[in-house]
C-alpha positions in Angstrom: -0.3 0.1 0.2 2.7 2.5 0.8 4.6 1.7 -2.3 1.2 2.5 -4.4 1.0 5.6 -2.3 4.9 6.7 -3.2 4.2 5.5 -6.9 1.5 8.1 -7.1 2.8 11.2 -5.7 6.1 10.2 -7.7 3.9 10.1 -11.2 1.9 13.0 -9.8 5.0 15.0 -9.1 6.2 13.9 -12.5 3.1 15.2 -14.3 3.5 18.7 -12.6 7.0 19.2 -13.8 6.4 18.1 -17.3 3.5 21.0 -17.1 5.5 23.2 -15.6 8.2 23.2 -18.3 5.2 23.5 -21.0 4.4 26.4 -19.1 7.4 27.4 -19.8 7.8 27.2 -22.8 4.8 29.1 -23.9 5.8 31.8 -22.3 8.5 32.5 -24.4 8.9 34.1 -27.9 7.6 31.7 -29.9 5.2 29.9 -27.4 3.5 33.4 -27.3 3.4 33.5 -30.9 1.8 30.0 -31.1 -0.8 30.8 -28.3 -1.9 34.1 -30.3 -2.2 31.9 -33.4 -4.7 29.4 -31.5 -6.4 32.2 -30.2 -7.1 33.4 -33.5 -8.2 30.1 -34.5 -10.5 29.5 -32.0 -12.0 32.6 -31.2 -15.0 32.2 -33.3 -15.6 28.8 -32.0 -15.5 29.9 -28.2 -17.2 33.2 -28.7 -20.3 31.3 -30.4 -20.0 28.3 -27.5 -23.3 28.1 -25.2 -24.3 26.2 -22.0 -23.4 26.7 -18.4 -20.2 25.5 -17.9 -16.4 25.2 -19.7 -13.3 23.1 -19.1 -9.9 23.4 -19.9 -7.5 20.8 -19.4 -3.5 20.4 -19.9 -2.0 24.0 -20.5 -3.9 26.5 -18.4 -2.2 28.7 -15.7 -2.2 32.4 -17.5 -2.6 30.9 -21.4 -6.5 29.8 -21.3 -8.0 30.1 -24.3 -11.5 30.6 -23.2 -11.4 33.6 -21.4 -13.8 35.3 -24.3 -15.9 32.7 -23.9 -19.7 33.7 -22.9 -19.9 31.1 -20.6 -19.7 32.5 -17.2 -18.5 29.3 -15.4 -15.0 28.6 -16.6 -13.0 26.1 -14.8 -9.3 25.4 -15.3 -8.4 22.1 -14.3 -4.5 21.1 -13.5 -2.8 18.2 -11.4 -1.3 20.8 -8.9 -2.6 23.8 -7.6 -1.8 27.4 -8.9 -2.7 30.6 -10.2 -6.0 30.3 -12.2 -6.6 26.7 -11.2 -9.9 25.9 -9.9 -10.1 22.2 -9.8 -7.1 19.9 -9.2 -7.7 16.6 -10.6 -6.3 13.8 -12.8 -7.4 14.4 -16.1 -7.7 10.5 -16.5 -10.4 10.5 -13.7 -12.1 13.7 -13.4 -14.3 14.4 -10.2 -17.5 15.3 -12.2 -20.6 13.8 -13.3 -21.1 12.4 -16.5 -22.8 14.8 -19.2 -22.1 17.9 -17.2 -19.5 20.0 -19.1 -20.8 21.9 -22.1 -17.5 22.7 -23.6 -14.1 21.2 -22.9 -10.8 22.4 -24.2 -7.9 19.8 -23.8 -4.6 21.8 -24.3 -1.9 19.1 -25.0 -3.5 16.6 -22.1 -3.5 13.8 -24.2 0.2 13.5 -25.5 1.7 13.9 -22.2 -0.6 11.7 -20.6 0.5 7.9 -19.3 -2.3 6.9 -21.0 -4.3 9.5 -23.2 -7.0 7.0 -24.7 -8.3 7.0 -20.7 -7.9 10.7 -20.5 -10.0 11.2 -23.5 -12.7 8.5 -22.2 -12.9 10.8 -19.2 -13.5 13.5 -21.5 -16.0 12.4 -23.2 -17.9 11.0 -20.2 -18.3 14.4 -18.5 -19.0 16.1 -22.1 -22.9 16.6 -22.5 -24.9 15.2 -25.3 -23.9 17.5 -28.5 -21.0 19.4 -26.3 -18.1 21.0 -28.1 -14.9 19.6 -27.7 -11.4 21.4 -28.8 -7.9 19.3 -28.6 -4.6 21.2 -29.3 -1.7 18.9 -29.4 1.7 19.2 -31.3 1.8 17.3 -34.9 4.7 14.8 -35.5 4.7 15.0 -39.0 5.9 18.7 -39.0 9.1 20.5 -38.8 8.1 21.0 -35.0 7.5 17.4 -34.3 11.0 17.0 -35.9 12.7 19.1 -33.9 10.9 17.6 -30.2 11.5 14.3 -31.5 15.3 15.3 -31.9 14.9 17.0 -28.5 13.7 14.0 -26.7 16.5 11.8 -28.2 19.0 14.0 -26.8 17.0 13.4 -23.5 15.7 16.9 -23.5 13.9 17.1 -19.8 10.5 18.3 -21.9 10.5 16.5 -25.1 12.0 13.4 -23.7 8.5 12.4 -21.8 6.1 13.7 -25.1 4.5 10.8 -26.7 3.1 12.5 -29.9 -0.4 11.9 -31.0 -1.2 11.9 -34.8 -4.4 13.8 -36.0 -5.2 10.5 -37.6 -5.3 8.4 -34.3 -7.0 10.9 -32.8 -9.8 11.0 -35.4 -10.4 7.3 -35.2 -10.4 7.7 -30.9 -12.9 10.3 -31.7 -14.8 7.9 -33.8 -14.9 4.9 -31.5 -16.2 7.1 -28.6 -19.0 8.7 -30.4 -17.4 11.7 -31.2 -17.9 13.2 -34.6 -15.1 15.7 -36.2 -16.3 19.0 -37.5 -13.3 20.8 -38.7 -9.3 20.6 -37.9 -7.1 23.7 -37.9 -3.4 23.7 -38.2 -0.7 26.1 -37.3 2.5 26.7 -36.7 4.1 25.1 -40.0 7.0 27.9 -40.0 8.4 29.0 -36.7 9.4 32.4 -36.4 13.2 32.9 -36.7 15.2 35.8 -37.9 14.1 39.6 -37.8 13.6 42.0 -40.4 12.3 41.6 -43.7 13.2 37.9 -43.5 11.0 37.5 -40.2 8.2 39.0 -41.6 8.2 36.7 -44.8 8.4 33.5 -42.4 5.4 34.7 -40.8 3.4 36.0 -44.0 4.2 32.0 -45.0 3.2 31.0 -41.9 -0.3 32.7 -41.8 -1.0 31.5 -45.5 -0.2 28.3 -44.3 -2.8 28.3 -41.6 -5.0 29.9 -43.5 -5.2 26.9 -46.0 -4.9 24.5 -43.0 -1.7 22.7 -44.6 -1.0 19.3 -42.9 2.8 20.1 -42.3 1.1 22.5 -39.4 3.1 22.0 -36.1 0.2 22.3 -34.0 -3.5 20.8 -34.8 -6.3 21.8 -33.4 -9.5 19.0 -33.6 -13.2 20.4 -33.3 -15.3 17.9 -32.6 -18.9 17.1 -31.0 -20.3 14.4 -28.5 -23.2 13.0 -30.8 -24.2 9.9 -28.6 -27.1 10.2 -26.2 -26.7 10.6 -22.4 -24.1 8.2 -20.9 -25.7 5.0 -19.2 -22.3 3.2 -18.4 -21.5 1.7 -15.4 -19.7 4.1 -13.1 -16.8 3.1 -10.5 -17.7 3.3 -7.2 -16.6 6.7 -5.5 -14.2 5.1 -2.9 -12.7 3.9 -6.4 -12.2 7.4 -7.7 -11.1 8.7 -4.0 -13.4 11.6 -3.8 -16.8 13.0 -4.5 -18.3 13.3 -8.1 -19.1 17.3 -8.0 -22.3 17.8 -9.9 -21.9 20.9 -12.4 -25.6 20.4 -14.1 -27.6 22.9 -12.2 -31.0 21.3 -10.8 -34.4 22.3 -12.6 -37.0 24.6 -10.9 -40.2 22.4 -9.9 -43.3 23.6 -11.9 -46.2 24.7 -9.6 -49.0 22.8 -10.1 -52.6 23.9 -9.0 -55.0 21.8 -7.6 -58.6 22.1 -7.7 -61.4 20.7 -5.2 -63.1 17.7 -6.3 -66.5 18.1 -7.3 -69.0 16.1 -5.9 -71.7 13.9 -8.3 -75.4 14.3 -8.0 -77.9 11.6 -9.1 -81.0 11.7 -11.3 -82.6 12.2 -7.9 -80.7 15.5 -6.7 -78.9 13.5 -4.0 -75.4 14.2 -3.6 -72.9 11.1 -4.1 -69.6 10.6 -3.1 
C-alpha cells in the first residue's frame, strides 16, 4: 500500500514538472506566437459556444483560451494548485458527473499522459451530448514535430516525456467514442525565426499555411462534438475514484401545480354522492 501511494506521488510530481516546463515554453517568444495563433483560430468557436460550464485541461495557467467565451462558469483543471486553477484533479479521473460540461478545451493533455485513451474517455464521459470539444496537440509530422523528437532523443527534460499523437489516430479514437470531427485547424507550419524582412516573410508564409490548413502545421486543433446520447455506462464506486463527484448540471426548478377541489356528483334524483 505504501509503495502504491509512493508511486502515485512520484507520478503526480512527474506530471507537474512536465506541465510546468510546458508552461515555461509557452511563456517564451515562439510559445507566445503560437498561443496568439491558437486564440485567433478558436476565437469564433469559443465566442459562439453556449451552455453553463466550460472546462480547460492541460496548459492553463496564464494561457487560457476560453477567457472570451460567453459561458460564465469557466473551470481550469490541472494536476496541482496554481494561479487560475479551479480544480485540482488527474485528467484520467475527473471528479465530475457524466454529461455535465458543455465545452472542453484539451490543451496538450493527451500527448503527455501515461494513458491518453483513458483521458479521452473521461473527457467524452463528462461532456454533454452535442457538447463541443477542442483538442490541441503537436503534429509529429511537421518541422516542429521533428525538432521535438530530436530533443527527446537528446534527453531534453520536457520532450523526452512527449508521446506524440497523430491527428489520424485521434480521429479514430474520437470516432470510436461517438464523437464527430467537424473541423481541423493546423498552425505553426513555419516557426518565426530571424528578424527584419526575413521574419516578416516567414510570418506571412506561416499565416498563409494556417489559412489553408496545410498538413505540415506544427500544431493541430481538432474541433469535435459528442453525438452519442446521455451516458448510461456503469460508474466506478466513489471509493475507487478517491473522492466525491462534483455535479455541475444546474437542478431544474419544480413547476408549481394548482389543485382544484373535487366536485361532488349528484344522481338523477338530486342526491349528493361521494
